[in-house]
Backbone as JSON Lines, residues from 0, in Angstrom:
{"i":0,"aa":"X","n":[31.51,5.84,57.05],"ca":[30.96,6.36,58.28],"c":[31.06,5.26,59.35]}
{"i":1,"aa":"X","n":[31.49,5.66,60.53],"ca":[31.56,4.75,61.67],"c":[30.72,5.32,62.8]}
{"i":2,"aa":"X","n":[29.8,4.5,63.31],"ca":[28.98,4.88,64.46],"c":[29.32,3.99,65.64]}
{"i":3,"aa":"X","n":[29.4,4.61,66.81],"ca":[29.57,3.87,68.05],"c":[28.23,3.89,68.77]}
{"i":4,"aa":"X","n":[27.81,2.74,69.25],"ca":[26.57,2.63,70.0],"c":[26.84,2.2,71.43]}
{"i":5,"aa":"X","n":[26.11,2.79,72.36],"ca":[26.24,2.45,73.78],"c":[24.85,2.21,74.35]}
{"i":6,"aa":"X","n":[24.7,1.1,75.06],"ca":[23.44,0.78,75.74],"c":[23.6,0.98,77.23]}
{"i":7,"aa":"X","n":[22.57,1.57,77.85],"ca":[22.59,1.85,79.28],"c":[21.34,1.28,79.96]}
{"i":8,"aa":"X","n":[21.54,0.75,81.16],"ca":[20.45,0.34,82.04],"c":[20.72,1.0,83.38]}
{"i":9,"aa":"X","n":[19.78,1.8,83.87],"ca":[19.94,2.54,85.13],"c":[21.25,3.33,85.15]}
{"i":10,"aa":"X","n":[21.54,4.0,84.05],"ca":[22.76,4.81,83.87],"c":[24.04,4.0,83.95]}
{"i":11,"aa":"X","n":[23.95,2.7,83.83],"ca":[25.14,1.84,83.81],"c":[25.35,1.35,82.39]}
{"i":12,"aa":"X","n":[26.56,1.56,81.88],"ca":[26.91,1.13,80.53],"c":[26.95,-0.4,80.49]}
{"i":13,"aa":"X","n":[26.18,-0.99,79.58],"ca":[26.16,-2.46,79.51],"c":[26.75,-3.0,78.2]}
{"i":14,"aa":"X","n":[26.87,-2.16,77.16],"ca":[27.41,-2.64,75.9],"c":[27.9,-1.48,75.05]}
{"i":15,"aa":"X","n":[29.01,-1.7,74.36],"ca":[29.54,-0.75,73.37],"c":[29.88,-1.54,72.12]}
{"i":16,"aa":"X","n":[29.42,-1.05,70.97],"ca":[29.74,-1.68,69.69],"c":[29.9,-0.59,68.64]}
{"i":17,"aa":"X","n":[30.56,-0.94,67.54],"ca":[30.71,-0.02,66.41],"c":[30.21,-0.69,65.15]}
{"i":18,"aa":"X","n":[29.75,0.13,64.21],"ca":[29.34,-0.35,62.9],"c":[29.88,0.63,61.86]}
{"i":19,"aa":"X","n":[30.25,0.09,60.72],"ca":[30.82,0.92,59.66],"c":[30.08,0.64,58.35]}
{"i":20,"aa":"X","n":[29.79,1.71,57.63],"ca":[29.16,1.61,56.32],"c":[29.62,2.8,55.5]}
{"i":21,"aa":"X","n":[29.94,2.55,54.25],"ca":[30.37,3.65,53.39],"c":[29.85,3.45,51.97]}
{"i":22,"aa":"X","n":[29.21,4.46,51.45],"ca":[28.76,4.47,50.06],"c":[28.73,5.92,49.61]}
{"i":23,"aa":"X","n":[29.78,6.36,48.9],"ca":[29.88,7.76,48.48],"c":[28.73,8.25,47.6]}
{"i":24,"aa":"X","n":[27.98,7.32,47.01],"ca":[26.88,7.74,46.14],"c":[25.64,8.15,46.94]}
{"i":25,"aa":"X","n":[25.62,7.85,48.25],"ca":[24.48,8.19,49.09],"c":[24.66,9.53,49.77]}
{"i":26,"aa":"X","n":[23.53,10.19,50.08],"ca":[23.57,11.41,50.89],"c":[23.95,11.02,52.32]}
{"i":27,"aa":"X","n":[24.4,12.0,53.09],"ca":[24.82,11.76,54.48],"c":[23.69,11.11,55.29]}
{"i":28,"aa":"X","n":[22.48,11.61,55.15],"ca":[21.35,11.08,55.93],"c":[21.06,9.63,55.58]}
{"i":29,"aa":"X","n":[21.2,9.27,54.31],"ca":[20.97,7.88,53.9],"c":[22.06,6.96,54.44]}
{"i":30,"aa":"X","n":[23.29,7.45,54.41],"ca":[24.42,6.68,54.94],"c":[24.27,6.5,56.45]}
{"i":31,"aa":"X","n":[23.82,7.55,57.13],"ca":[23.58,7.48,58.57],"c":[22.51,6.44,58.89]}
{"i":32,"aa":"X","n":[21.43,6.45,58.14],"ca":[20.34,5.5,58.38],"c":[20.82,4.05,58.2]}
{"i":33,"aa":"X","n":[21.55,3.79,57.14],"ca":[22.05,2.43,56.9],"c":[23.04,1.99,57.96]}
{"i":34,"aa":"X","n":[23.9,2.91,58.4],"ca":[24.86,2.58,59.45],"c":[24.15,2.33,60.77]}
{"i":35,"aa":"X","n":[23.14,3.13,61.08],"ca":[22.37,2.93,62.31],"c":[21.68,1.57,62.31]}
{"i":36,"aa":"X","n":[21.11,1.18,61.19],"ca":[20.46,-0.13,61.09],"c":[21.47,-1.25,61.29]}
{"i":37,"aa":"X","n":[22.65,-1.11,60.7],"ca":[23.71,-2.12,60.9],"c":[24.12,-2.19,62.37]}
{"i":38,"aa":"X","n":[24.25,-1.04,63.01],"ca":[24.63,-0.99,64.42],"c":[23.58,-1.67,65.28]}
{"i":39,"aa":"X","n":[22.32,-1.42,65.01],"ca":[21.24,-2.05,65.77],"c":[21.27,-3.56,65.6]}
{"i":40,"aa":"X","n":[21.53,-4.03,64.38],"ca":[21.64,-5.48,64.15],"c":[22.82,-6.05,64.92]}
{"i":41,"aa":"X","n":[23.93,-5.34,64.91],"ca":[25.13,-5.78,65.62],"c":[24.86,-5.89,67.12]}
{"i":42,"aa":"X","n":[24.07,-4.97,67.65],"ca":[23.77,-4.95,69.09],"c":[22.52,-5.77,69.43]}
{"i":43,"aa":"X","n":[21.87,-6.33,68.41],"ca":[20.67,-7.16,68.57],"c":[19.55,-6.39,69.28]}
{"i":44,"aa":"X","n":[19.31,-5.17,68.79],"ca":[18.23,-4.34,69.3],"c":[17.4,-3.84,68.11]}
{"i":45,"aa":"X","n":[16.14,-3.5,68.33],"ca":[15.34,-2.94,67.22],"c":[15.81,-1.52,66.9]}
{"i":46,"aa":"X","n":[15.56,-1.11,65.67],"ca":[15.9,0.26,65.27],"c":[14.93,1.23,65.95]}
{"i":47,"aa":"X","n":[15.44,2.34,66.5],"ca":[14.57,3.31,67.17],"c":[13.86,4.22,66.17]}
{"i":48,"aa":"X","n":[12.84,4.92,66.67],"ca":[12.18,5.96,65.87],"c":[13.03,7.22,65.96]}
{"i":49,"aa":"X","n":[13.42,7.73,64.81],"ca":[14.24,8.95,64.75],"c":[13.31,10.15,64.83]}
{"i":50,"aa":"X","n":[13.52,11.01,65.82],"ca":[12.65,12.17,66.01],"c":[13.44,13.45,65.72]}
{"i":51,"aa":"X","n":[12.75,14.56,65.67],"ca":[13.41,15.84,65.35],"c":[14.47,16.18,66.39]}
{"i":52,"aa":"X","n":[14.26,15.81,67.66],"ca":[15.27,16.09,68.69],"c":[16.57,15.36,68.37]}
{"i":53,"aa":"X","n":[16.47,14.16,67.77],"ca":[17.66,13.41,67.39],"c":[18.41,14.12,66.27]}
{"i":54,"aa":"X","n":[17.66,14.68,65.33],"ca":[18.28,15.43,64.23],"c":[19.05,16.63,64.77]}
{"i":55,"aa":"X","n":[18.43,17.39,65.68],"ca":[19.08,18.57,66.25],"c":[20.31,18.19,67.06]}
{"i":56,"aa":"X","n":[20.2,17.16,67.89],"ca":[21.35,16.72,68.69],"c":[22.49,16.22,67.8]}
{"i":57,"aa":"X","n":[22.15,15.42,66.8],"ca":[23.19,14.85,65.94],"c":[23.88,15.93,65.12]}
{"i":58,"aa":"X","n":[23.12,16.89,64.64],"ca":[23.7,17.99,63.86],"c":[24.63,18.85,64.72]}
{"i":59,"aa":"X","n":[24.24,19.08,65.96],"ca":[25.03,19.96,66.84],"c":[26.22,19.25,67.48]}
{"i":60,"aa":"X","n":[26.03,18.0,67.9],"ca":[27.04,17.33,68.71],"c":[27.61,16.04,68.11]}
{"i":61,"aa":"X","n":[27.13,15.65,66.93],"ca":[27.54,14.4,66.28],"c":[27.24,13.18,67.15]}
{"i":62,"aa":"X","n":[26.22,13.31,67.97],"ca":[25.73,12.2,68.79],"c":[24.3,12.49,69.22]}
{"i":63,"aa":"X","n":[23.59,11.43,69.58],"ca":[22.22,11.59,70.06],"c":[21.87,10.39,70.93]}
{"i":64,"aa":"X","n":[20.8,10.55,71.7],"ca":[20.34,9.49,72.61],"c":[18.9,9.14,72.28]}
{"i":65,"aa":"X","n":[18.63,7.85,72.24],"ca":[17.28,7.33,72.06],"c":[16.85,6.72,73.39]}
{"i":66,"aa":"X","n":[15.64,7.03,73.83],"ca":[15.12,6.49,75.07],"c":[14.14,5.35,74.76]}
{"i":67,"aa":"X","n":[13.83,4.55,75.76],"ca":[13.01,3.35,75.55],"c":[11.64,3.67,74.92]}
{"i":68,"aa":"X","n":[11.13,4.87,75.12],"ca":[9.86,5.26,74.53],"c":[9.91,5.45,73.02]}
{"i":69,"aa":"X","n":[11.1,5.45,72.44],"ca":[11.25,5.65,70.99],"c":[11.28,4.32,70.23]}
{"i":70,"aa":"X","n":[10.85,3.25,70.88],"ca":[10.82,1.94,70.24],"c":[9.39,1.45,70.18]}
{"i":71,"aa":"X","n":[9.04,0.79,69.09],"ca":[7.68,0.28,68.94],"c":[7.47,-1.01,69.74]}
{"i":72,"aa":"X","n":[8.56,-1.63,70.17],"ca":[8.46,-2.83,71.0],"c":[9.21,-2.62,72.31]}
{"i":73,"aa":"X","n":[8.94,-3.45,73.27],"ca":[9.57,-3.31,74.58],"c":[11.05,-3.67,74.49]}
{"i":74,"aa":"X","n":[11.89,-2.83,75.12],"ca":[13.34,-3.08,75.12],"c":[13.82,-3.23,76.56]}
{"i":75,"aa":"X","n":[14.97,-3.86,76.73],"ca":[15.5,-4.14,78.07],"c":[16.61,-3.17,78.47]}
{"i":76,"aa":"X","n":[16.54,-1.94,77.98],"ca":[17.52,-0.92,78.33],"c":[16.8,0.42,78.43]}
{"i":77,"aa":"X","n":[17.45,1.38,79.09],"ca":[16.85,2.7,79.29],"c":[17.17,3.67,78.17]}
{"i":78,"aa":"X","n":[18.43,3.61,77.69],"ca":[18.8,4.53,76.62],"c":[19.87,3.91,75.75]}
{"i":79,"aa":"X","n":[19.88,4.4,74.51],"ca":[20.81,3.98,73.46],"c":[21.44,5.22,72.9]}
{"i":80,"aa":"X","n":[22.74,5.36,73.02],"ca":[23.46,6.53,72.55],"c":[24.25,6.16,71.31]}
{"i":81,"aa":"X","n":[24.17,6.99,70.28],"ca":[25.04,6.8,69.13],"c":[25.93,8.03,68.99]}
{"i":82,"aa":"X","n":[27.13,7.78,68.48],"ca":[28.12,8.84,68.32],"c":[28.84,8.61,67.0]}
{"i":83,"aa":"X","n":[28.99,9.68,66.22],"ca":[29.73,9.6,64.96],"c":[31.22,9.56,65.27]}
{"i":84,"aa":"X","n":[31.89,8.51,64.83],"ca":[33.33,8.36,65.06],"c":[34.1,8.9,63.87]}
{"i":85,"aa":"X","n":[33.61,8.65,62.68],"ca":[34.32,9.02,61.47],"c":[33.37,9.57,60.45]}
């Protein structure tokens, strides 16, 4: 699985990174979680809280957006978008 992450401040793209993780023994949701954590480490940001809206968006569009309110600590960006590449 490959995830692309994009960070935005005031609707301006400030960073794009990708992370890859693959383990055929894991369910899709477990693989997604591990890849998301790797992507957050790569981008040096905390992992966001995954909400039901993220599940619906990801299932329908293979991408979702996390807003600054979905973090337990203060972040220096407005939104974080992830997109399934592979």
